[in-house]
N, C-alpha and C positions, 0 to 999 in steps of 0.2 A: 199620391195621385199620378197616374201615367196617361200619356197621350192617347193610348189605345181605348181608354174609357170614353173619351170624347168621340173617337171613331165609332165606338159601339152605340153611343147615344144617337149619332147621326144615321148610321147604317140601319139600325133597327127601329127607326122612326120614334124614338123616345121623346123627341121634341115636337112631333106633329100634333096638331089639334090644339096647340096653345097660341096665344097672341104673343108672338115674338117681336122684340124691338131691338134695334141696334143700340150701341152705347150713345148714339146721337138721337135716339128716340124715333127712328124710322121703322115703320112696320115691315116685317119680313115674312113672306109666304113661300114655303118650299113646294115647288111644282115638280121637281125631279131631283132626287138625291145625287145623281151622277154615278160614276163607276169608281169603286174603291181601287186606288192605285197602290200596289204592294211594292213598288220600286221607287227610284228617286223621282223627285218632282212633287207637285201638289198632291194632297191626300185623296181628293176626289176629282175626277175629270168630268167635264161636260154636264155640270149641274144646271138646272134652270130655276131661277128665283124671281120673285117679285119684291122689289125693295122700294118702299115709299111710292107704290103705284106704278113703278116702271119695271118692265121685264128685262131680265139679265140672263145671259148664257155664258158660262165659263167654269172656272175651277175653284175648288174650296181648299183652303189651307187651315190646319188645326195645330194649336199649341196649348200647353198648360198656361203659360203667361204670354200676353201679347208681345212683350219685349223679346221673346224668343225669335221673332221674325228677324230682328237685327242680329241677334246672337248667331243665327244660322246663315246669315249673309243673303237672305232672300231679297233684300231691298235692292241689290245690284245683280240679281240673277235673272236672265231673260226667261228661264223656265217658269218663273212666277209672274210674268207680265200679264197673264190673263186671269189672275185671281180676282174673283168678284166678292168674296166674303171671307173674313178671317174669323174662325170659330175658336174661342178660347175659354178656359176655365176662369182665369183672372185677367181683367183688363187693367194693365199697369202702364200702357204707353200707346200713343197714337202711332199708326204705321202708314207708310206710303210705298207705292211701287217705285221702280227705278225711274219712271217718268215723272215722279213727284206727286202723283195723284193719290189722295187719301183712299184707303180701303175700308169699307164698312166693317165693323166689329160686332160679333154676337157673343156676349158673355153668357155661357150656358149654365153656369153654376146656380143661377137664380131660378132656373126652370126645371131643375131635376128634383124628383121625389127624394126626400131625405132617406127614406127606407132603402131606395135603390143605391144611394151613395154608401149607406152603411153596409149593405150586402157586398158591395165592391170592396170596401176596406177590409171586411172580414175575410174575403177571399185571399187577400195579400197579407193578412196578419199571421205570419209564419212563426211557429214555435220552434224552439231548439229541437234538433234531431228529427224534424218533420221531413218525410220523404218527398212530398209534393205539396204545393200550396193548398190544394183543396182536400187534403187528407181527412180532416175531421168531417167534411160533408160528402165525401165520395160515396159512401154507402147509401146515400139518399137518391142517387142517380138511377133513373129507370133503366133496367138492364137492356131493353130493346134499343133505347137511344144510345146507350154506351156501345153496344155491339155495332150499331150503324156507323158510329164515329170511328170505331176501330177498323171497320172495313174500308172506310174512306182513307184512313191513315195508311193502311196496307197498300192501297193503290197509289197513294202519294209516294210511298217508299219505293215501289216498283218504278214509278216514273223517274225518280231521282237516279235509280240504278241504271235506267236506260241511257243516261248520259255517258256512263262509262262503257256500256256495251257499244254505243254508237262510235265512240273513240276507237275501240278495237276493230269495229267493222271498217272504219275509215282506213285504218292501218293495213287492213287486208282487202282493200278495194271491194268492199261489200260481199266478200266470200263468207257466207254464213257458216259453212262447215269449218273453215279455218278459224273464224272468230270463236265458234263454240269449242273447238279443240283447245284453244288457249284458256277460255273461261273454265272449262271442265278440268283441265290440268291444274289450274290454280286451286280449284276446290279439292282436288286429289292431294295437293300439297298441304292441306289443312293450314291452320294459322301460322305454324312455324316455318313452313317451306312454300307458302303461297307464291311469293315473288319469284323464288327460284324455279318453281314448276311452270309458272307462266312464261318466264324467260326461256326455259327449256322448250316449251311448245312453240314459241315464236322463232326458235332457232332452226326449225325444220319446216320447209315448205309443205303445204298441205298436199300437194300432188305427190310428194315423196312419201308422206304418211299413207296415202291411198295405195301406192305401189307396194310398200313394205307390209301392209296389213294382211296380205295373202299368206305371210309367214310370220307367225307370232314371235318366233325366236329372233328373226331379223329386226322386227320393229322394237322388241324389247332391247336388243343389242344397241340399236341406234339411240334410243331414249337414255339408256344407262350410260352410253359413251358420251353423248352430248351433255349429260349431267356431270361428267367428270368422275364417274364411278368405275371406269375400266382402265385406269391409268397405271396400275401396279402390275408387277409380275407375280402370278400366283400358280400354284400347282393344281388347283381345283379345275376339273375337266369342263364343267359347265361354264365356268368363268372364261376358260380358254376358247370355248366355242363362241361365246358372246364377243370376246375381244377380237377374234378373227372375223366374225361377221361385221362388226363395227368398222374395222380397218378397211374392209372391202367397200362398204357403203359410204364411208367417209370420203374415200377417194373418188368413187363413182359419182356421188351427188355433190361433191365439193362442200362438205359440211364444215361449219365452224362451231366448235363447242360453246355451250352456254358459259357465262362468266361467273354466275352466282353459285357458290358452293352449297351443296345440300347439307342440312343439319340433322344429326341423329340424337344429339344430347338431350336427355330428359323426355324423349318421345316414347310412347308405348310402342313395342315392337310391331304391332299391327299397322302403325303409321310410319314405319321406316320408309324412306324413299325407295329402297330396293323393292319392297313389297308393293307399294302403290304404283310404281312404274310398271312392274310386271302385270298387275291387274289392268292398268290402262291399256297396255299392249294387247292383252287378251280381249278386252272390250272392243277394240277396233278391228281385231281379227274377226270377231263375231259380226260386227256391223261396220264395214269400212266407211259407208256414208251414214254416219251415226245421227247427225242432226236431222236428216230427212226422216229416219225411222222415229226419232223422238217427236217430231211434229204430229205423227199419227197416234201417239200415245195420249189418250184422253183422261186417264185416271191414274191414281197412285199405283194400282195393281199393274197396269200396262207398263208404267215406268220401271217398276221393280223387276218385271220380267226381262226388260232390256238389259238390266244391270246384273243379271244372274251369271256372274263369271268368277273365276278364281285365278290366282297367280299360277305361274308355271309349276309343275310338279316338284322341281328342285326346291322351291321355297316352302314346300310342306315340311321340310326338315332343316330349314335355314331362315334366318332373318337378315344375315349379312354373309358374305362369301367366307368360306373356309371354316365356319363354326357351325357344327351341327346342333340341332335342338330336337326336342320331342316332336314326333310327327303330328302335324295338324294342317288341314287344308286352309289356305289363306283366301277365303271368300270375301266378297263385299257384303258386309253385314246390313241388316235392315236399318239400323240406326245411322250407319254411314250413308246409305242411299237416301234416307230421308234428309240428311244434311245437304246432300247434293241437290235434292229437289228444292229445298229452301233457298240455298245460296246461289245456285246456278240455273237450274232447269226452269223453274217458274219465272224468274226474271227474264231469261232469254226468250221463252215462249211468249211472254207478255210483249216484249219489244218487237218480236217478229210479227205478231198479230197486229200490233199498232202500225207497223210499217206497211203491211199489205192491206190495211183497212178492214181487218176482221176484229170481232169482239168476242174474246173467250174469257171474259172476266169471271162469269159464273163457274166455268170449268176450273179455273185456277183457284178461286175461292173454295170450291168443294175439295180440291186436292189439299189445300192448306188446312182446312178444318179437320181432315183425317190424320194429320201429323201430330205427334206428341209435342207438348210445349217445351221450349228450350229452357235451359237453366243458366242464368247469369245474375249478376247483381241487380240489374234493372227488373227482370221478371220476378226475382225473389222479393223485391220491394213491393211490387204491385200485388203479389199473392197475399199480402197482409190486408189488402183492401177489397179484393174480390177473388172468386175462384177462377184461376187461369187454366183453361182446359185444352188449348190446342196451339199449334205453331202460328196460325194466322194472328191470334191474339198476341203472342210474344213478339212477333215481328212488328206488329202495330205499336206495341208498347216501347219497343226500341226506337221507333220513329217519334213517339209522343214525348218521351222523357227529355231528350236533349234539345229537341226542336220547339217544344212548347213549354213544358214544366220548368226546365232549368233556366230558361230565358224569360220567364214570366209572361208568355204570350197566352195568358188564360182567356183573353177575349177574342182570340183566334181559334179557340178550342171549343168544340160543341159542348163539352162537359162544363167548362167554365161558364159559357153563356147560359146553359140550362140552370146552373146553380144561381146565377145572377137573377134569372127570371123567377126563380122559386120563392 
């Protein structure tokens, strides 16, 4: 038994309509449940009750055992001075507030339908090698209810990502173009070089990026130089041009190179920092005020058109300097652009809309529904339970598994609640 089951009973009015009595035999009538508190302090704020014919307004605290009140130190905590009812599963101790006044106790175990308790216990009866608690019952969930919950989870995930975007905005004095350049660069670095690419982007003032964007070679030179990739002496003529351009810009703009080295080991050549940096430079040559253009892109097609660029021609026959390869244009692939949409573009468009008081939720949901599902251990686990069809679902599942399933927050999950009601 977990405390969240008592929260569920209270929040969803499973105790309403019954003649409730405190452990002292006083009648309890619930006039207002109060507001569920998800942070520290009493579990429900501003409830209204009638106890033994007298009206009370205050907070509700809940525990499995009444003695948990003392175990958690509530008897000496001023945050619990306005608790008017202690709701417990088992009454094993009399409790008092810090002023010494007894608090009425409602022992709810005697008021719960045994079938509901059994359903709750089944939800947490986890077998060996079971992916999530409700795995045996998951297929019984109505698909409409499931998809509604996944959309809510996706918005929750975007809201959490907004905290990081806000931090980067604060570092850039609310310059959206500068913040976007750092976030986009991080995505260009993929998982292996994400931190290095973000640090690279933050090492160059956005005003310098705008000035250099008129000449893709100059911007590529500065990015490569700041990344520490133009430090050696080479015979390659393109390398020499880049090194010369970087030396000039470094002195002119007083640039200080990034400190995090780029990694090449075990990367696919398409993800080599040299290729991604060249593509990033060409992107900003195409649209120097890129975030402004992105805000006008309303669909996946619009976004893909913005990202139709390729690395400098030199990289058609190279992945690194001085080593020729078979000729192949290094374009941004459809799959890569879709990853940018998932990890960077949709989150920052969501954050910007929220900041300016606009609602583009349906637009963003539609874009995500058009993207292929991601492949990882979490999404593979859920694919055994239902057909995962798009990136909105996979992003939602990445929110669901660690934040609800793994920590047994089944009664904070719409699926868990639906199973309990069935």
